[in-house]
C-alpha atoms as one frame of an Amber mdcrd trajectory, in Angstrom:
protein
 -32.541 -11.559 -27.111 -33.009  -8.698 -24.709 -33.134  -5.325 -26.328 -30.317
  -3.694 -24.399 -30.815  -0.526 -26.372 -34.083   0.078 -24.512 -32.233   0.189
 -21.208 -31.378   3.832 -20.892 -29.345   4.726 -17.855 -31.083   7.131 -15.508
 -28.720  10.066 -15.060 -29.146  12.685 -12.347 -29.885  16.227 -13.390 -26.736
  18.361 -13.543 -25.875  19.539 -10.063 -27.829  16.846  -8.195 -24.668  15.042
  -7.141 -21.332  16.613  -8.042 -19.553  13.803  -6.184 -20.945  11.127  -8.497
 -17.913   9.051  -9.501 -19.002   9.152 -13.153 -18.918  12.945 -13.391 -16.736
  14.239 -10.550 -13.940  16.503 -11.733 -10.512  14.990 -12.227  -7.347  16.130
 -10.393  -6.026  18.004 -13.452  -9.364  19.834 -13.673  -9.078  20.724  -9.983
  -5.601  22.116 -10.678  -6.925  24.384 -13.428  -9.826  25.479 -11.225  -7.534
  26.621  -8.428  -4.887  28.455 -10.494  -6.929  31.476 -11.589  -8.202  32.126
  -8.081  -4.677  31.934  -6.690  -3.406  34.546  -9.146  -6.223  37.010  -8.516
  -6.069  36.514  -4.750  -2.321  37.140  -4.645  -2.583  40.322  -6.690  -5.339
  41.973  -4.687  -4.711  40.681  -1.171  -0.956  41.252  -0.820  -1.159  44.878
   0.416  -3.625  43.985   3.175  -1.483  41.138   4.454   1.661  43.272   4.347
  -0.080  45.875   6.508  -1.348  43.205   8.907   2.089  41.714   9.385   3.780
  45.118   9.729   1.405  45.986  12.580   2.050  42.647  14.279   5.803  43.004
  13.800   5.833  46.236  15.839   5.726  43.957  18.887   8.875  42.147  17.741
  11.398  44.959  17.218  14.299  42.907  18.582  14.026  40.467  15.698  12.425
  42.437  12.898  15.656  44.286  12.144  17.074  41.089  10.640  14.194  39.391
   8.878  10.607  39.976   7.973   7.610  37.685   7.616   5.836  38.433   4.367
   2.741  36.970   2.720   1.409  37.312  -0.806  -2.150  36.632   0.309  -1.925
  32.847   0.108   1.181  31.769   2.021   3.888  33.197   4.300   7.531  33.801
   3.441  10.561  34.668   5.546  12.557  37.465   3.947  16.021  38.622   5.092
  16.427  42.376   5.371  19.228  44.823   5.800  22.416  45.187   3.719  22.815
  41.424   3.171  19.207  40.748   2.218  16.963  41.549  -0.674  13.992  43.003
   1.168  15.693  46.247   2.148  12.363  48.039   2.356  11.567  45.923   5.401
  14.374  46.972   7.718  13.763  47.665  11.372  10.463  49.579  11.458  11.014
  53.307  11.958   7.335  54.061  11.576   4.740  53.539  14.250   1.334  52.480
  13.017  -1.784  53.303  14.999  -4.158  51.376  12.755  -4.812  49.839   9.372
  -5.486  53.047   7.448  -2.541  54.757   9.168  -0.263  51.882   8.104  -1.424
  52.103   4.489  -0.826  55.853   4.375   2.601  55.796   6.063   3.968  52.820
   4.131   2.801  54.284   0.814   4.178  57.732   1.647   7.560  56.796   3.140
   8.367  53.594   1.209   6.348  54.031  -1.963   3.150  52.373  -3.122   5.130
  49.583  -4.798   6.407  48.434  -1.399   2.926  47.074  -0.686   3.610  44.481
  -3.406   7.288  43.873  -2.639   8.321  40.276  -3.278   5.118  39.328  -5.111
   6.825  37.851  -8.183   9.261  35.447  -6.471   6.749  34.346  -3.861   4.163
  33.466  -6.518   6.550  30.728  -7.596   5.664  28.905  -4.369   2.181  30.288
  -3.734   0.685  28.716  -6.849   1.870  25.142  -6.230   0.966  25.413  -2.545
  -2.561  26.555  -3.339  -3.012  23.919  -6.028  -1.765  21.142  -3.734  -4.001
  22.390  -0.927  -7.262  22.549  -2.889  -6.692  19.345  -4.842  -5.706  17.505
  -1.665  -8.820  18.760   0.141 -11.082  17.506  -2.624  -9.328  14.135  -2.753
  -9.372  13.658   1.034 -13.020  14.696   1.245 -14.116  12.344  -1.536 -12.104
   9.404  -0.171 -13.551   9.901   3.310 -17.054  10.139   1.869 -16.671   6.993
  -0.241 -15.264   5.070   2.718 -17.996   6.278   5.095 -20.850   5.440   2.701
 -19.421   2.111   1.579 -21.727   0.077   3.849 -24.354   2.733   4.469 -27.304
   4.151   2.599 -26.188   6.749   0.056 -28.597   9.281   1.556 -26.942   9.041
   4.976 -26.079  12.453   6.378 -22.325  13.057   6.504 -20.740  14.125   9.821
 -19.224  17.593  10.254 -15.785  16.209  11.026 -15.318  15.298   7.343 -14.344
  18.799   6.162 -12.504  19.377   9.438 -10.200  16.384   8.891  -9.913  16.909
   5.140  -9.057  20.611   5.481  -6.441  20.099   8.189  -4.855  17.156   6.373
  -4.693  19.058   3.090  -2.892  21.970   4.751  -0.361  19.674   6.448   0.356
  17.967   3.122   0.813  21.259   1.267   3.176  22.683   3.896   5.155  19.417
   4.062   5.788  19.419   0.310   6.566  23.113  -0.120   8.438  23.860   3.139
  11.862  22.663   1.848  11.491  24.787  -1.289  10.617  27.823   0.823  13.696
  27.349   3.024  15.930  27.026  -0.040  14.463  30.214  -1.530  14.961  32.085
   1.733  18.570  30.921   2.045  19.246  31.818  -1.579  18.072  35.350  -0.877
  20.270  35.659   2.214  23.339  34.507   0.253  22.423  36.445  -2.913  22.266
  33.337  -5.086  20.586  33.492  -8.483  17.812  31.153  -9.546  20.307  29.321
 -11.773  22.275  28.430  -8.640  19.388  26.628  -6.973  21.396  23.404  -6.984
  24.125  25.118  -5.001  21.573  26.413  -2.542  20.071  22.953  -2.145  23.453
  21.330  -1.506  24.315  24.054   0.984  21.074  23.423   2.872  21.696  19.670
   3.020  25.320  20.107   4.132  24.489  22.461   6.984  21.104  21.209   8.187
  20.743  17.673   6.827  17.589  16.151   5.367  15.397  16.936   8.381  16.702
  20.489   8.347  14.687  21.099   5.179  11.586  21.115   7.379  12.770  23.707
   9.872   9.931  26.065  10.741   7.343  23.413   9.862   5.407  23.595  13.133
   5.229  27.408  13.297   3.866  27.312   9.753   1.018  24.891  10.506   0.356
  26.481  13.901  -2.259  28.770  12.433  -2.968  27.196   9.054  -4.291  23.817
  10.235  -6.884  25.211  12.709  -7.858  27.840  10.142  -8.350  25.253   7.390
 -10.417  22.980   9.628 -12.709  25.789  10.776 -12.993  27.299   7.304 -14.000
  24.146   5.441 -16.336  23.002   8.217 -18.157  26.343   8.148 -18.305  26.436
   4.354 -19.649  22.893   3.981 -22.175  23.575   6.778 -23.471  26.652   4.937
 -23.864  24.574   1.769 -25.673  21.852   3.678 -28.141  24.123   5.483 -28.794
  26.067   2.275 -29.452  22.769   0.470 -26.913  23.680  -2.204 -25.120  20.927
  -4.119 -23.792  22.946  -7.057 -23.029  26.414  -5.638 -23.196  29.441  -7.875
 -20.388  32.007  -8.019 -22.404  34.393  -5.837 -23.219  31.790  -3.200 -19.601
  30.613  -3.041 -18.342  34.191  -2.787 -20.621  35.110   0.137 -20.183  31.768
   1.926 -16.426  31.901   1.426 -16.263  35.396   2.909 -18.341  34.352   5.936
 -16.360  31.154   6.496 -13.038  32.930   6.076 -14.059  35.709   8.441 -15.106
  33.283  11.172 -11.959  31.173  10.814  -9.748  34.276  10.726 -11.302  35.729
  13.887 -10.994  32.490  15.857  -7.362  31.967  14.834  -5.983  35.515  15.236
  -3.980  34.593  18.394  -2.422  31.670  16.493  -1.595  34.026  13.635   0.157
  36.469  15.993   2.104  33.664  17.691   3.106  32.225  14.322   4.353  35.613
  13.150   6.532  35.977  16.249   7.845  32.413  16.094   8.715  32.568  12.396
  10.536  35.866  12.795  12.469  34.372  15.717  13.206  31.276  13.658  14.228
  33.409  10.688  16.887  35.245  12.671  18.453  31.980  13.871  18.144  30.224
  10.511  19.468  33.026   8.336  22.172  34.451  10.555  23.321  31.684  12.932
  26.042  30.622  10.484  27.354  34.119   9.785  29.427  36.425  11.914  29.943
  35.825  15.615  29.034  32.347  16.819  26.482  32.133  19.562  25.342  29.396
  21.835  22.162  27.911  20.334  19.046  29.016  22.137  15.948  26.929  22.485
  13.081  28.243  20.404  10.057  29.515  22.283   7.077  27.173  22.316   3.572
  28.136  21.295   2.221  28.671  24.811   5.399  30.397  25.974   5.230  32.817
  23.052   1.547  33.425  23.687   2.223  34.083  27.376   5.032  36.523  26.572
   2.795  38.449  24.184   0.038  38.564  26.793   2.429  39.793  29.507   3.775
  42.583  27.307   0.603  43.693  25.530  -2.369  41.984  27.181  -5.309  40.486
  25.283  -5.008  43.300  22.750  -1.578  41.999  21.801  -2.961  38.544  20.991
  -5.438  40.150  18.595  -2.943  42.505  16.996  -3.654  43.018  13.300  -7.236
  41.735  13.658  -8.822  44.340  11.388  -6.455  43.991   8.409  -6.512  40.205
   8.845 -10.300  40.122   8.616 -10.332  42.634   5.752  -7.769  40.543   3.895
  -8.907  37.002   4.687 -12.641  37.422   4.019 -12.318  38.663   0.412  -9.321
  36.390  -0.221 -11.339  33.328   0.776 -14.325  34.617  -1.181 -12.306  35.083
  -4.384 -10.457  31.803  -4.002 -13.422  29.519  -3.263 -15.738  31.260  -5.761
 -13.153  30.848  -8.531 -12.514  27.247  -7.525 -16.218  26.343  -7.397 -16.829
  28.115 -10.704 -14.115  25.992 -12.282 -15.543  22.863 -10.674 -19.005  23.658
 -12.053 -17.611  24.190 -15.529 -15.716  20.903 -15.577 -18.561  19.005 -13.877
 -21.044  20.102 -16.546 -18.430  19.279 -19.178 -17.983  15.774 -17.739 -21.750
  15.212 -17.587 -22.193  16.268 -21.224 -19.244  14.142 -22.295 -20.578  11.110
 -20.418 -24.051  11.512 -21.908 -22.608  11.801 -25.419 -20.543   8.679 -24.860
 -23.587   6.719 -23.574 -25.686   7.819 -26.529 -23.031   6.603 -28.949 -22.797
   3.250 -27.151 -26.571   2.826 -27.136 -26.838   3.721 -30.811 -24.119   1.183
 -31.575 -25.970  -1.518 -29.586 -29.222  -0.779 -31.426 -27.471  -0.806 -34.770
 -25.708  -4.076 -33.928 -28.955  -5.764 -32.780 -30.642  -4.862 -36.058 -27.631
  -5.780 -38.177 -25.707  -8.574 -36.357 -22.857  -8.450 -38.863 -22.025  -4.839
 -38.082 -19.120  -4.349 -35.730 -17.666  -7.890 -36.203
């Protein structure tokens, strides 16, 4: 009889292959890894994104007196303003900002420091699930693509750069698709002053007025910037890992690489960010106020290139890069915090899975040895 106990499985050293199917982190572990980063990112990055959007919104005075595009550092939210809305601090801008520091000073002085965090609590309700869906989906898409690509190839085959590009873009589309209806319901609830206990009423109202497909209004403006950003970000990050020959990144490496990747992606997608801000504000006015007051003939929403052309005509190239500085200052550390926290969690659970697997194998091998010496044991 072959001594199966002498056949010890050769395990890779921890960190050699984090994508090994025996040790790779599970979806629930990915969820836990992404939650802490989302909370910290939201808390620290909100003021920078508020300033960025306020500067961009100066170009859109005709619409910004009715609604405001707000972000908690992880996702965007349309907020109604004025006497019928809840975000009364964001009425038609009476302040003119000449730069990032000027915006911080004026907003803090005239509206109070707390206004830099206005709406943080309710928006976190959607920011957390969106971030969790996004990061978990990216990992799942990336691993599935890798497994499929290497199915009939040598395991050491170099993976193409379009892997993170496709996985990142697909993950963002999935996250926006799932959360977009909830965001519209929340926005409409604010405009009608509904409480959270009346969410069912808000949902029925949305379905009655807009139908099922109406729950995805504003979908394309939302992914206008986010999909290109996600593709560029993950491609840059995975490239940095590859060229640095890093398989299990440390917190420091992830932080620096995340900041670099986020900065590059943010810079390249600034025009998309400006266009998205304008389009969502325009959409917000029609969505929130089309049913109230005087009826108007529906107007066709401006397309991406039309909006971009209008911005260029009014403000030139500078207009397309409005809010560049606060966007870079916000996005770079936000990406650094988020990916470093996520990778730290992944490392923790990966090492946990490796240790658990090794313990399980040792128990099985000990049982086999014990059974071979004492055939009656275990029967």
